[in-house]
PDB file of the backbone (N, CA, C, O) and the ligand in Angstrom, with CONECT records:
HET     ZN  A 101       1
ATOM      1  N   UNK A   1      95.096  45.646 -20.130  1.00  0.00           N
ATOM      2  CA  UNK A   1      94.339  45.625 -18.871  1.00  0.00           C
ATOM      3  C   UNK A   1      93.140  46.568 -18.988  1.00  0.00           C
ATOM      4  O   UNK A   1      93.289  47.710 -19.424  1.00  0.00           O
ATOM      5  N   UNK A   2      91.982  46.107 -18.610  1.00  0.00           N
ATOM      6  CA  UNK A   2      90.904  47.047 -18.658  1.00  0.00           C
ATOM      7  C   UNK A   2      90.390  47.453 -17.270  1.00  0.00           C
ATOM      8  O   UNK A   2      89.953  46.636 -16.459  1.00  0.00           O
ATOM      9  N   UNK A   3      90.470  48.727 -17.063  1.00  0.00           N
ATOM     10  CA  UNK A   3      90.092  49.255 -15.782  1.00  0.00           C
ATOM     11  C   UNK A   3      88.660  49.783 -15.880  1.00  0.00           C
ATOM     12  O   UNK A   3      88.427  50.878 -16.392  1.00  0.00           O
ATOM     13  N   UNK A   4      87.729  49.014 -15.395  1.00  0.00           N
ATOM     14  CA  UNK A   4      86.323  49.440 -15.445  1.00  0.00           C
ATOM     15  C   UNK A   4      86.044  50.573 -14.518  1.00  0.00           C
ATOM     16  O   UNK A   4      85.205  51.424 -14.812  1.00  0.00           O
ATOM     17  N   UNK A   5      86.733  50.610 -13.389  1.00  0.00           N
ATOM     18  CA  UNK A   5      86.420  51.582 -12.375  1.00  0.00           C
ATOM     19  C   UNK A   5      87.555  52.577 -12.245  1.00  0.00           C
ATOM     20  O   UNK A   5      88.473  52.404 -11.444  1.00  0.00           O
ATOM     21  N   UNK A   6      87.471  53.621 -13.052  1.00  0.00           N
ATOM     22  CA  UNK A   6      88.520  54.665 -12.963  1.00  0.00           C
ATOM     23  C   UNK A   6      88.227  55.560 -11.794  1.00  0.00           C
ATOM     24  O   UNK A   6      87.075  55.802 -11.436  1.00  0.00           O
ATOM     25  N   UNK A   7      89.302  56.048 -11.203  1.00  0.00           N
ATOM     26  CA  UNK A   7      89.123  56.898 -10.037  1.00  0.00           C
ATOM     27  C   UNK A   7      88.686  56.003  -8.895  1.00  0.00           C
ATOM     28  O   UNK A   7      88.665  54.779  -9.025  1.00  0.00           O
ATOM     29  N   UNK A   8      88.348  56.600  -7.811  1.00  0.00           N
ATOM     30  CA  UNK A   8      87.981  55.799  -6.664  1.00  0.00           C
ATOM     31  C   UNK A   8      86.571  56.153  -6.215  1.00  0.00           C
ATOM     32  O   UNK A   8      86.326  57.175  -5.573  1.00  0.00           O
ATOM     33  N   UNK A   9      85.670  55.274  -6.577  1.00  0.00           N
ATOM     34  CA  UNK A   9      84.296  55.463  -6.162  1.00  0.00           C
ATOM     35  C   UNK A   9      84.205  54.870  -4.726  1.00  0.00           C
ATOM     36  O   UNK A   9      84.372  53.665  -4.542  1.00  0.00           O
ATOM     37  N   UNK A  10      83.946  55.715  -3.737  1.00  0.00           N
ATOM     38  CA  UNK A  10      83.929  55.244  -2.338  1.00  0.00           C
ATOM     39  C   UNK A  10      82.860  54.230  -2.036  1.00  0.00           C
ATOM     40  O   UNK A  10      82.891  53.581  -0.990  1.00  0.00           O
ATOM     41  N   UNK A  11      81.888  54.079  -2.961  1.00  0.00           N
ATOM     42  CA  UNK A  11      80.835  53.102  -2.682  1.00  0.00           C
ATOM     43  C   UNK A  11      81.262  51.743  -3.153  1.00  0.00           C
ATOM     44  O   UNK A  11      80.532  50.764  -3.002  1.00  0.00           O
ATOM     45  N   UNK A  12      82.444  51.676  -3.725  1.00  0.00           N
ATOM     46  CA  UNK A  12      82.865  50.404  -4.224  1.00  0.00           C
ATOM     47  C   UNK A  12      84.195  49.977  -3.622  1.00  0.00           C
ATOM     48  O   UNK A  12      84.993  50.812  -3.197  1.00  0.00           O
ATOM     49  N   UNK A  13      84.426  48.680  -3.590  1.00  0.00           N
ATOM     50  CA  UNK A  13      85.663  48.160  -3.086  1.00  0.00           C
ATOM     51  C   UNK A  13      86.799  48.686  -3.918  1.00  0.00           C
ATOM     52  O   UNK A  13      86.742  48.643  -5.147  1.00  0.00           O
ATOM     53  N   UNK A  14      87.851  49.193  -3.260  1.00  0.00           N
ATOM     54  CA  UNK A  14      88.972  49.777  -4.003  1.00  0.00           C
ATOM     55  C   UNK A  14      89.759  48.718  -4.761  1.00  0.00           C
ATOM     56  O   UNK A  14      90.504  49.028  -5.691  1.00  0.00           O
ATOM     57  N   UNK A  15      89.587  47.475  -4.357  1.00  0.00           N
ATOM     58  CA  UNK A  15      90.340  46.400  -4.973  1.00  0.00           C
ATOM     59  C   UNK A  15      89.616  45.794  -6.208  1.00  0.00           C
ATOM     60  O   UNK A  15      90.184  45.695  -7.295  1.00  0.00           O
ATOM     61  N   UNK A  16      88.411  45.416  -6.005  1.00  0.00           N
ATOM     62  CA  UNK A  16      87.743  44.704  -7.099  1.00  0.00           C
ATOM     63  C   UNK A  16      86.560  45.479  -7.731  1.00  0.00           C
ATOM     64  O   UNK A  16      86.025  45.084  -8.767  1.00  0.00           O
ATOM     65  N   UNK A  17      86.181  46.566  -7.088  1.00  0.00           N
ATOM     66  CA  UNK A  17      85.103  47.374  -7.673  1.00  0.00           C
ATOM     67  C   UNK A  17      83.726  46.902  -7.359  1.00  0.00           C
ATOM     68  O   UNK A  17      82.754  47.460  -7.867  1.00  0.00           O
ATOM     69  N   UNK A  18      83.600  45.868  -6.520  1.00  0.00           N
ATOM     70  CA  UNK A  18      82.273  45.426  -6.115  1.00  0.00           C
ATOM     71  C   UNK A  18      81.627  46.474  -5.213  1.00  0.00           C
ATOM     72  O   UNK A  18      82.310  47.217  -4.508  1.00  0.00           O
ATOM     73  N   UNK A  19      80.309  46.515  -5.251  1.00  0.00           N
ATOM     74  CA  UNK A  19      79.618  47.442  -4.377  1.00  0.00           C
ATOM     75  C   UNK A  19      79.724  47.000  -2.957  1.00  0.00           C
ATOM     76  O   UNK A  19      79.581  45.817  -2.648  1.00  0.00           O
ATOM     77  N   UNK A  20      79.984  47.977  -2.059  1.00  0.00           N
ATOM     78  CA  UNK A  20      80.058  47.672  -0.636  1.00  0.00           C
ATOM     79  C   UNK A  20      79.066  48.550   0.086  1.00  0.00           C
ATOM     80  O   UNK A  20      78.861  49.700  -0.303  1.00  0.00           O
ATOM     81  N   UNK A  21      78.456  48.043   1.113  1.00  0.00           N
ATOM     82  CA  UNK A  21      77.470  48.835   1.815  1.00  0.00           C
ATOM     83  C   UNK A  21      78.137  49.863   2.740  1.00  0.00           C
ATOM     84  O   UNK A  21      79.276  49.686   3.174  1.00  0.00           O
ATOM     85  N   UNK A  22      77.391  50.947   3.031  1.00  0.00           N
ATOM     86  CA  UNK A  22      77.948  51.936   3.955  1.00  0.00           C
ATOM     87  C   UNK A  22      78.277  51.324   5.313  1.00  0.00           C
ATOM     88  O   UNK A  22      79.232  51.734   5.972  1.00  0.00           O
ATOM     89  N   UNK A  23      77.478  50.340   5.725  1.00  0.00           N
ATOM     90  CA  UNK A  23      77.725  49.688   7.035  1.00  0.00           C
ATOM     91  C   UNK A  23      79.086  48.954   6.991  1.00  0.00           C
ATOM     92  O   UNK A  23      79.866  48.996   7.943  1.00  0.00           O
ATOM     93  N   UNK A  24      79.331  48.305   5.889  1.00  0.00           N
ATOM     94  CA  UNK A  24      80.584  47.583   5.779  1.00  0.00           C
ATOM     95  C   UNK A  24      81.760  48.555   5.806  1.00  0.00           C
ATOM     96  O   UNK A  24      82.759  48.327   6.488  1.00  0.00           O
ATOM     97  N   UNK A  25      81.619  49.643   5.050  1.00  0.00           N
ATOM     98  CA  UNK A  25      82.709  50.617   4.982  1.00  0.00           C
ATOM     99  C   UNK A  25      82.989  51.266   6.325  1.00  0.00           C
ATOM    100  O   UNK A  25      84.138  51.490   6.707  1.00  0.00           O
ATOM    101  N   UNK A  26      81.896  51.562   7.036  1.00  0.00           N
ATOM    102  CA  UNK A  26      82.072  52.170   8.357  1.00  0.00           C
ATOM    103  C   UNK A  26      82.697  51.161   9.346  1.00  0.00           C
ATOM    104  O   UNK A  26      83.538  51.500  10.179  1.00  0.00           O
ATOM    105  N   UNK A  27      82.245  49.930   9.207  1.00  0.00           N
ATOM    106  CA  UNK A  27      82.714  48.945  10.179  1.00  0.00           C
ATOM    107  C   UNK A  27      84.108  48.415   9.881  1.00  0.00           C
ATOM    108  O   UNK A  27      84.865  48.119  10.805  1.00  0.00           O
ATOM    109  N   UNK A  28      84.464  48.290   8.593  1.00  0.00           N
ATOM    110  CA  UNK A  28      85.728  47.618   8.250  1.00  0.00           C
ATOM    111  C   UNK A  28      86.648  48.472   7.414  1.00  0.00           C
ATOM    112  O   UNK A  28      87.826  48.144   7.269  1.00  0.00           O
ATOM    113  N   UNK A  29      86.140  49.569   6.853  1.00  0.00           N
ATOM    114  CA  UNK A  29      86.983  50.392   5.979  1.00  0.00           C
ATOM    115  C   UNK A  29      88.037  51.213   6.742  1.00  0.00           C
ATOM    116  O   UNK A  29      88.199  51.075   7.955  1.00  0.00           O
ATOM    117  N   UNK A  30      88.737  52.060   6.000  1.00  0.00           N
ATOM    118  CA  UNK A  30      89.768  52.891   6.621  1.00  0.00           C
ATOM    119  C   UNK A  30      89.114  54.108   7.250  1.00  0.00           C
ATOM    120  O   UNK A  30      87.889  54.192   7.328  1.00  0.00           O
ATOM    121  N   UNK A  31      89.924  55.038   7.694  1.00  0.00           N
ATOM    122  CA  UNK A  31      89.406  56.186   8.415  1.00  0.00           C
ATOM    123  C   UNK A  31      88.480  57.063   7.561  1.00  0.00           C
ATOM    124  O   UNK A  31      87.661  57.823   8.078  1.00  0.00           O
ATOM    125  N   UNK A  32      88.636  56.931   6.239  1.00  0.00           N
ATOM    126  CA  UNK A  32      87.723  57.674   5.346  1.00  0.00           C
ATOM    127  C   UNK A  32      86.547  56.827   4.864  1.00  0.00           C
ATOM    128  O   UNK A  32      85.861  57.163   3.898  1.00  0.00           O
ATOM    129  N   UNK A  33      86.341  55.713   5.575  1.00  0.00           N
ATOM    130  CA  UNK A  33      85.246  54.801   5.225  1.00  0.00           C
ATOM    131  C   UNK A  33      85.377  54.229   3.814  1.00  0.00           C
ATOM    132  O   UNK A  33      84.375  53.988   3.142  1.00  0.00           O
ATOM    133  N   UNK A  34      86.570  54.021   3.384  1.00  0.00           N
ATOM    134  CA  UNK A  34      86.756  53.376   2.083  1.00  0.00           C
ATOM    135  C   UNK A  34      87.133  51.917   2.333  1.00  0.00           C
ATOM    136  O   UNK A  34      87.935  51.604   3.213  1.00  0.00           O
ATOM    137  N   UNK A  35      86.542  51.052   1.548  1.00  0.00           N
ATOM    138  CA  UNK A  35      86.833  49.623   1.676  1.00  0.00           C
ATOM    139  C   UNK A  35      87.920  49.240   0.721  1.00  0.00           C
ATOM    140  O   UNK A  35      87.735  49.298  -0.495  1.00  0.00           O
ATOM    141  N   UNK A  36      89.086  48.837   1.266  1.00  0.00           N
ATOM    142  CA  UNK A  36      90.178  48.408   0.402  1.00  0.00           C
ATOM    143  C   UNK A  36      89.949  46.997  -0.100  1.00  0.00           C
ATOM    144  O   UNK A  36      90.417  46.634  -1.179  1.00  0.00           O
ATOM    145  N   UNK A  37      89.249  46.220   0.659  1.00  0.00           N
ATOM    146  CA  UNK A  37      88.835  44.858   0.262  1.00  0.00           C
ATOM    147  C   UNK A  37      87.389  44.667   0.679  1.00  0.00           C
ATOM    148  O   UNK A  37      86.860  45.444   1.475  1.00  0.00           O
ATOM    149  N   UNK A  38      86.745  43.629   0.141  1.00  0.00           N
ATOM    150  CA  UNK A  38      85.378  43.389   0.475  1.00  0.00           C
ATOM    151  C   UNK A  38      85.137  41.903   0.515  1.00  0.00           C
ATOM    152  O   UNK A  38      86.021  41.129   0.147  1.00  0.00           O
ATOM    153  N   UNK A  39      83.964  41.477   0.952  1.00  0.00           N
ATOM    154  CA  UNK A  39      83.680  40.030   1.003  1.00  0.00           C
ATOM    155  C   UNK A  39      83.761  39.331  -0.320  1.00  0.00           C
ATOM    156  O   UNK A  39      83.895  38.108  -0.368  1.00  0.00           O
ATOM    157  N   UNK A  40      83.682  40.098  -1.426  1.00  0.00           N
ATOM    158  CA  UNK A  40      83.776  39.465  -2.764  1.00  0.00           C
ATOM    159  C   UNK A  40      85.222  39.064  -3.082  1.00  0.00           C
ATOM    160  O   UNK A  40      85.470  38.046  -3.730  1.00  0.00           O
ATOM    161  N   UNK A  41      86.150  39.866  -2.623  1.00  0.00           N
ATOM    162  CA  UNK A  41      87.536  39.640  -3.027  1.00  0.00           C
ATOM    163  C   UNK A  41      88.442  39.266  -1.850  1.00  0.00           C
ATOM    164  O   UNK A  41      89.657  39.180  -2.024  1.00  0.00           O
ATOM    165  N   UNK A  42      87.897  39.048  -0.689  1.00  0.00           N
ATOM    166  CA  UNK A  42      88.745  38.661   0.414  1.00  0.00           C
ATOM    167  C   UNK A  42      87.968  37.739   1.334  1.00  0.00           C
ATOM    168  O   UNK A  42      86.749  37.611   1.218  1.00  0.00           O
ATOM    169  N   UNK A  43      88.676  37.105   2.239  1.00  0.00           N
ATOM    170  CA  UNK A  43      88.035  36.186   3.170  1.00  0.00           C
ATOM    171  C   UNK A  43      87.653  36.903   4.442  1.00  0.00           C
ATOM    172  O   UNK A  43      88.252  37.915   4.806  1.00  0.00           O
ATOM    173  N   UNK A  44      86.658  36.374   5.110  1.00  0.00           N
ATOM    174  CA  UNK A  44      86.176  36.961   6.338  1.00  0.00           C
ATOM    175  C   UNK A  44      87.290  37.108   7.394  1.00  0.00           C
ATOM    176  O   UNK A  44      87.360  38.106   8.111  1.00  0.00           O
ATOM    177  N   UNK A  45      88.141  36.100   7.463  1.00  0.00           N
ATOM    178  CA  UNK A  45      89.210  36.149   8.413  1.00  0.00           C
ATOM    179  C   UNK A  45      90.136  37.351   8.193  1.00  0.00           C
ATOM    180  O   UNK A  45      90.545  38.021   9.141  1.00  0.00           O
ATOM    181  N   UNK A  46      90.451  37.602   6.936  1.00  0.00           N
ATOM    182  CA  UNK A  46      91.378  38.707   6.638  1.00  0.00           C
ATOM    183  C   UNK A  46      90.694  40.062   6.865  1.00  0.00           C
ATOM    184  O   UNK A  46      91.299  40.999   7.386  1.00  0.00           O
ATOM    185  N   UNK A  47      89.456  40.138   6.474  1.00  0.00           N
ATOM    186  CA  UNK A  47      88.690  41.371   6.679  1.00  0.00           C
ATOM    187  C   UNK A  47      88.596  41.699   8.179  1.00  0.00           C
ATOM    188  O   UNK A  47      88.712  42.853   8.592  1.00  0.00           O
ATOM    189  N   UNK A  48      88.386  40.658   8.963  1.00  0.00           N
ATOM    190  CA  UNK A  48      88.276  40.873  10.412  1.00  0.00           C
ATOM    191  C   UNK A  48      89.595  41.376  10.989  1.00  0.00           C
ATOM    192  O   UNK A  48      89.613  42.026  12.033  1.00  0.00           O
ATOM    193  N   UNK A  49      90.706  41.069  10.300  1.00  0.00           N
ATOM    194  CA  UNK A  49      92.009  41.499  10.773  1.00  0.00           C
ATOM    195  C   UNK A  49      92.393  42.871  10.205  1.00  0.00           C
ATOM    196  O   UNK A  49      93.448  43.411  10.536  1.00  0.00           O
ATOM    197  N   UNK A  50      91.546  43.418   9.365  1.00  0.00           N
ATOM    198  CA  UNK A  50      91.830  44.772   8.886  1.00  0.00           C
ATOM    199  C   UNK A  50      92.187  44.921   7.408  1.00  0.00           C
ATOM    200  O   UNK A  50      92.603  45.997   6.979  1.00  0.00           O
ATOM    201  N   UNK A  51      92.031  43.864   6.635  1.00  0.00           N
ATOM    202  CA  UNK A  51      92.400  43.973   5.221  1.00  0.00           C
ATOM    203  C   UNK A  51      91.529  45.032   4.491  1.00  0.00           C
ATOM    204  O   UNK A  51      91.999  45.705   3.574  1.00  0.00           O
ATOM    205  N   UNK A  52      90.283  45.161   4.910  1.00  0.00           N
ATOM    206  CA  UNK A  52      89.395  46.130   4.245  1.00  0.00           C
ATOM    207  C   UNK A  52      89.802  47.577   4.603  1.00  0.00           C
ATOM    208  O   UNK A  52      89.433  48.530   3.917  1.00  0.00           O
ATOM    209  N   UNK A  53      90.556  47.705   5.676  1.00  0.00           N
ATOM    210  CA  UNK A  53      91.012  49.043   6.078  1.00  0.00           C
ATOM    211  C   UNK A  53      92.359  49.354   5.462  1.00  0.00           C
ATOM    212  O   UNK A  53      92.936  50.411   5.714  1.00  0.00           O
ATOM    213  N   UNK A  54      92.863  48.428   4.649  1.00  0.00           N
ATOM    214  CA  UNK A  54      94.093  48.658   3.978  1.00  0.00           C
ATOM    215  C   UNK A  54      95.329  48.137   4.759  1.00  0.00           C
ATOM    216  O   UNK A  54      96.471  48.384   4.372  1.00  0.00           O
ATOM    217  N   UNK A  55      95.073  47.432   5.834  1.00  0.00           N
ATOM    218  CA  UNK A  55      96.168  46.926   6.633  1.00  0.00           C
ATOM    219  C   UNK A  55      96.790  45.674   5.955  1.00  0.00           C
ATOM    220  O   UNK A  55      96.146  44.950   5.195  1.00  0.00           O
ATOM    221  N   UNK A  56      98.054  45.480   6.279  1.00  0.00           N
ATOM    222  CA  UNK A  56      98.753  44.273   5.783  1.00  0.00           C
ATOM    223  C   UNK A  56      98.445  43.129   6.734  1.00  0.00           C
ATOM    224  O   UNK A  56      98.882  43.127   7.884  1.00  0.00           O
ATOM    225  N   UNK A  57      97.684  42.152   6.240  1.00  0.00           N
ATOM    226  CA  UNK A  57      97.298  41.043   7.088  1.00  0.00           C
ATOM    227  C   UNK A  57      98.169  39.836   6.808  1.00  0.00           C
ATOM    228  O   UNK A  57      98.448  39.507   5.655  1.00  0.00           O
ATOM    229  N   UNK A  58      98.590  39.188   7.865  1.00  0.00           N
ATOM    230  CA  UNK A  58      99.495  38.056   7.681  1.00  0.00           C
ATOM    231  C   UNK A  58      98.748  36.721   7.459  1.00  0.00           C
ATOM    232  O   UNK A  58      99.095  35.689   8.033  1.00  0.00           O
ATOM    233  N   UNK A  59      97.748  36.784   6.636  1.00  0.00           N
ATOM    234  CA  UNK A  59      97.020  35.575   6.259  1.00  0.00           C
ATOM    235  C   UNK A  59      97.068  35.586   4.737  1.00  0.00           C
ATOM    236  O   UNK A  59      96.951  36.635   4.104  1.00  0.00           O
ATOM    237  N   UNK A  60      97.243  34.409   4.166  1.00  0.00           N
ATOM    238  CA  UNK A  60      97.398  34.329   2.705  1.00  0.00           C
ATOM    239  C   UNK A  60      96.222  35.033   1.998  1.00  0.00           C
ATOM    240  O   UNK A  60      95.052  34.802   2.303  1.00  0.00           O
ATOM    241  N   UNK A  61      96.581  35.871   1.073  1.00  0.00           N
ATOM    242  CA  UNK A  61      95.619  36.580   0.283  1.00  0.00           C
ATOM    243  C   UNK A  61      94.905  35.638  -0.656  1.00  0.00           C
ATOM    244  O   UNK A  61      95.559  34.982  -1.466  1.00  0.00           O
ATOM    245  N   UNK A  62      93.562  35.541  -0.580  1.00  0.00           N
ATOM    246  CA  UNK A  62      92.860  34.605  -1.450  1.00  0.00           C
ATOM    247  C   UNK A  62      93.027  34.905  -2.931  1.00  0.00           C
ATOM    248  O   UNK A  62      92.789  34.041  -3.775  1.00  0.00           O
ATOM    249  N   UNK A  63      93.438  36.135  -3.249  1.00  0.00           N
ATOM    250  CA  UNK A  63      93.672  36.439  -4.683  1.00  0.00           C
ATOM    251  C   UNK A  63      94.926  35.730  -5.180  1.00  0.00           C
ATOM    252  O   UNK A  63      95.085  35.481  -6.375  1.00  0.00           O
ATOM    253  N   UNK A  64      95.819  35.409  -4.231  1.00  0.00           N
ATOM    254  CA  UNK A  64      97.017  34.667  -4.607  1.00  0.00           C
ATOM    255  C   UNK A  64      96.735  33.183  -4.604  1.00  0.00           C
ATOM    256  O   UNK A  64      97.333  32.424  -5.366  1.00  0.00           O
ATOM    257  N   UNK A  65      95.826  32.774  -3.746  1.00  0.00           N
ATOM    258  CA  UNK A  65      95.474  31.380  -3.653  1.00  0.00           C
ATOM    259  C   UNK A  65      93.966  31.293  -3.631  1.00  0.00           C
ATOM    260  O   UNK A  65      93.353  31.189  -2.568  1.00  0.00           O
ATOM    261  N   UNK A  66      93.356  31.338  -4.840  1.00  0.00           N
ATOM    262  CA  UNK A  66      91.875  31.395  -4.935  1.00  0.00           C
ATOM    263  C   UNK A  66      91.161  30.251  -4.215  1.00  0.00           C
ATOM    264  O   UNK A  66      89.973  30.353  -3.910  1.00  0.00           O
ATOM    265  N   UNK A  67      91.876  29.173  -3.947  1.00  0.00           N
ATOM    266  CA  UNK A  67      91.248  28.074  -3.190  1.00  0.00           C
ATOM    267  C   UNK A  67      90.777  28.518  -1.849  1.00  0.00           C
ATOM    268  O   UNK A  67      89.865  27.925  -1.273  1.00  0.00           O
ATOM    269  N   UNK A  68      91.402  29.584  -1.327  1.00  0.00           N
ATOM    270  CA  UNK A  68      91.061  30.118   0.009  1.00  0.00           C
ATOM    271  C   UNK A  68      89.633  30.671   0.046  1.00  0.00           C
ATOM    272  O   UNK A  68      89.068  30.831   1.128  1.00  0.00           O
ATOM    273  N   UNK A  69      89.061  30.954  -1.078  1.00  0.00           N
ATOM    274  CA  UNK A  69      87.687  31.483  -1.058  1.00  0.00           C
ATOM    275  C   UNK A  69      86.712  30.380  -0.645  1.00  0.00           C
ATOM    276  O   UNK A  69      85.567  30.658  -0.290  1.00  0.00           O
ATOM    277  N   UNK A  70      87.162  29.155  -0.693  1.00  0.00           N
ATOM    278  CA  UNK A  70      86.310  28.063  -0.219  1.00  0.00           C
ATOM    279  C   UNK A  70      85.294  27.571  -1.245  1.00  0.00           C
ATOM    280  O   UNK A  70      84.419  26.766  -0.926  1.00  0.00           O
ATOM    281  N   UNK A  71      85.415  28.049  -2.451  1.00  0.00           N
ATOM    282  CA  UNK A  71      84.487  27.558  -3.496  1.00  0.00           C
ATOM    283  C   UNK A  71      85.346  27.349  -4.740  1.00  0.00           C
ATOM    284  O   UNK A  71      86.565  27.512  -4.704  1.00  0.00           O
ATOM    285  N   UNK A  72      84.698  26.993  -5.822  1.00  0.00           N
ATOM    286  CA  UNK A  72      85.511  26.812  -7.024  1.00  0.00           C
ATOM    287  C   UNK A  72      85.774  28.178  -7.677  1.00  0.00           C
ATOM    288  O   UNK A  72      84.995  29.121  -7.534  1.00  0.00           O
ATOM    289  N   UNK A  73      86.859  28.243  -8.372  1.00  0.00           N
ATOM    290  CA  UNK A  73      87.272  29.482  -8.997  1.00  0.00           C
ATOM    291  C   UNK A  73      86.203  29.998  -9.935  1.00  0.00           C
ATOM    292  O   UNK A  73      86.011  31.209 -10.045  1.00  0.00           O
ATOM    293  N   UNK A  74      85.498  29.099 -10.620  1.00  0.00           N
ATOM    294  CA  UNK A  74      84.477  29.494 -11.566  1.00  0.00           C
ATOM    295  C   UNK A  74      83.303  30.204 -10.903  1.00  0.00           C
ATOM    296  O   UNK A  74      82.578  30.960 -11.548  1.00  0.00           O
ATOM    297  N   UNK A  75      83.121  29.949  -9.585  1.00  0.00           N
ATOM    298  CA  UNK A  75      81.989  30.553  -8.913  1.00  0.00           C
ATOM    299  C   UNK A  75      82.262  31.987  -8.502  1.00  0.00           C
ATOM    300  O   UNK A  75      81.344  32.721  -8.138  1.00  0.00           O
ATOM    301  N   UNK A  76      83.510  32.382  -8.559  1.00  0.00           N
ATOM    302  CA  UNK A  76      83.855  33.739  -8.165  1.00  0.00           C
ATOM    303  C   UNK A  76      83.322  34.740  -9.182  1.00  0.00           C
ATOM    304  O   UNK A  76      83.219  34.430 -10.369  1.00  0.00           O
ATOM    305  N   UNK A  77      82.977  35.962  -8.711  1.00  0.00           N
ATOM    306  CA  UNK A  77      82.574  36.997  -9.646  1.00  0.00           C
ATOM    307  C   UNK A  77      83.686  37.229 -10.670  1.00  0.00           C
ATOM    308  O   UNK A  77      84.868  37.071 -10.362  1.00  0.00           O
ATOM    309  N   UNK A  78      83.299  37.603 -11.884  1.00  0.00           N
ATOM    310  CA  UNK A  78      84.281  37.817 -12.949  1.00  0.00           C
ATOM    311  C   UNK A  78      85.357  38.825 -12.584  1.00  0.00           C
ATOM    312  O   UNK A  78      86.531  38.641 -12.905  1.00  0.00           O
ATOM    313  N   UNK A  79      84.933  39.924 -11.888  1.00  0.00           N
ATOM    314  CA  UNK A  79      85.919  40.926 -11.542  1.00  0.00           C
ATOM    315  C   UNK A  79      86.961  40.379 -10.569  1.00  0.00           C
ATOM    316  O   UNK A  79      88.117  40.802 -10.584  1.00  0.00           O
ATOM    317  N   UNK A  80      86.543  39.435  -9.722  1.00  0.00           N
ATOM    318  CA  UNK A  80      87.483  38.870  -8.758  1.00  0.00           C
ATOM    319  C   UNK A  80      88.371  37.836  -9.473  1.00  0.00           C
ATOM    320  O   UNK A  80      89.565  37.740  -9.188  1.00  0.00           O
ATOM    321  N   UNK A  81      87.796  37.079 -10.383  1.00  0.00           N
ATOM    322  CA  UNK A  81      88.623  36.131 -11.178  1.00  0.00           C
ATOM    323  C   UNK A  81      89.750  36.904 -11.883  1.00  0.00           C
ATOM    324  O   UNK A  81      90.895  36.453 -11.920  1.00  0.00           O
ATOM    325  N   UNK A  82      89.415  38.053 -12.431  1.00  0.00           N
ATOM    326  CA  UNK A  82      90.398  38.837 -13.173  1.00  0.00           C
ATOM    327  C   UNK A  82      91.530  39.249 -12.244  1.00  0.00           C
ATOM    328  O   UNK A  82      92.698  39.220 -12.631  1.00  0.00           O
ATOM    329  N   UNK A  83      91.179  39.636 -11.005  1.00  0.00           N
ATOM    330  CA  UNK A  83      92.182  40.033 -10.060  1.00  0.00           C
ATOM    331  C   UNK A  83      93.113  38.879  -9.708  1.00  0.00           C
ATOM    332  O   UNK A  83      94.321  39.057  -9.550  1.00  0.00           O
ATOM    333  N   UNK A  84      92.532  37.713  -9.591  1.00  0.00           N
ATOM    334  CA  UNK A  84      93.360  36.529  -9.250  1.00  0.00           C
ATOM    335  C   UNK A  84      94.371  36.301 -10.347  1.00  0.00           C
ATOM    336  O   UNK A  84      95.525  35.985 -10.058  1.00  0.00           O
ATOM    337  N   UNK A  85      93.978  36.449 -11.587  1.00  0.00           N
ATOM    338  CA  UNK A  85      94.936  36.235 -12.705  1.00  0.00           C
ATOM    339  C   UNK A  85      95.991  37.314 -12.670  1.00  0.00           C
ATOM    340  O   UNK A  85      97.173  37.049 -12.891  1.00  0.00           O
ATOM    341  N   UNK A  86      95.559  38.539 -12.390  1.00  0.00           N
ATOM    342  CA  UNK A  86      96.527  39.633 -12.357  1.00  0.00           C
ATOM    343  C   UNK A  86      97.606  39.362 -11.321  1.00  0.00           C
ATOM    344  O   UNK A  86      98.796  39.507 -11.604  1.00  0.00           O
ATOM    345  N   UNK A  87      97.196  38.973 -10.131  1.00  0.00           N
ATOM    346  CA  UNK A  87      98.138  38.699  -9.057  1.00  0.00           C
ATOM    347  C   UNK A  87      99.050  37.561  -9.444  1.00  0.00           C
ATOM    348  O   UNK A  87     100.261  37.623  -9.231  1.00  0.00           O
ATOM    349  N   UNK A  88      98.467  36.513 -10.017  1.00  0.00           N
ATOM    350  CA  UNK A  88      99.249  35.324 -10.350  1.00  0.00           C
ATOM    351  C   UNK A  88     100.261  35.647 -11.443  1.00  0.00           C
ATOM    352  O   UNK A  88     101.341  35.059 -11.473  1.00  0.00           O
ATOM    353  N   UNK A  89      99.927  36.575 -12.344  1.00  0.00           N
ATOM    354  CA  UNK A  89     100.880  36.817 -13.425  1.00  0.00           C
ATOM    355  C   UNK A  89     101.922  37.863 -13.124  1.00  0.00           C
ATOM    356  O   UNK A  89     103.056  37.763 -13.592  1.00  0.00           O
ATOM    357  N   UNK A  90     101.543  38.908 -12.317  1.00  0.00           N
ATOM    358  CA  UNK A  90     102.578  39.907 -12.111  1.00  0.00           C
ATOM    359  C   UNK A  90     103.304  39.762 -10.776  1.00  0.00           C
ATOM    360  O   UNK A  90     104.305  40.438 -10.538  1.00  0.00           O
ATOM    361  N   UNK A  91     102.812  38.896  -9.919  1.00  0.00           N
ATOM    362  CA  UNK A  91     103.496  38.733  -8.634  1.00  0.00           C
ATOM    363  C   UNK A  91     104.459  37.569  -8.602  1.00  0.00           C
ATOM    364  O   UNK A  91     105.249  37.414  -7.671  1.00  0.00           O
ATOM    365  N   UNK A  92     104.379  36.748  -9.643  1.00  0.00           N
ATOM    366  CA  UNK A  92     105.258  35.584  -9.609  1.00  0.00           C
ATOM    367  C   UNK A  92     104.688  34.513  -8.722  1.00  0.00           C
ATOM    368  O   UNK A  92     104.035  34.830  -7.727  1.00  0.00           O
ATOM    369  N   UNK A  93     104.906  33.265  -9.038  1.00  0.00           N
ATOM    370  CA  UNK A  93     104.362  32.197  -8.253  1.00  0.00           C
ATOM    371  C   UNK A  93     105.265  31.836  -7.076  1.00  0.00           C
ATOM    372  O   UNK A  93     106.466  31.622  -7.239  1.00  0.00           O
ATOM    373  N   UNK A  94     104.684  31.774  -5.927  1.00  0.00           N
ATOM    374  CA  UNK A  94     105.476  31.362  -4.782  1.00  0.00           C
ATOM    375  C   UNK A  94     104.744  30.153  -4.158  1.00  0.00           C
ATOM    376  O   UNK A  94     103.660  30.292  -3.590  1.00  0.00           O
ATOM    377  N   UNK A  95     105.332  29.031  -4.275  1.00  0.00           N
ATOM    378  CA  UNK A  95     104.699  27.863  -3.656  1.00  0.00           C
ATOM    379  C   UNK A  95     105.691  27.071  -2.851  1.00  0.00           C
ATOM    380  O   UNK A  95     105.334  26.053  -2.259  1.00  0.00           O
TER     381      UNK A  95
HETATM  382 ZN    ZN A 101      86.537  43.697  -3.268  1.00  0.00          ZN2+
END
């Protein structure tokens, strides 16, 4: 496994490492303005429900079902594709 983003850079999504704007972190992040998820690795619906603040959202995680991103898997950023594979391989398939 290669971890490109060691430690926690608060300017980046804690999940996928994509850059997130201060506005996004203030608006959707946790109390420390850290984004646990971002628009690159999660859907708008889940973020609106608090996924970026680290809350457990009862909507299917697009990393488990990449089809939820609404585009083809190949169009996803590479860092997000890698996360999808990680989830699919260590979480077990539930269908
Ligand atoms: Zn992200």
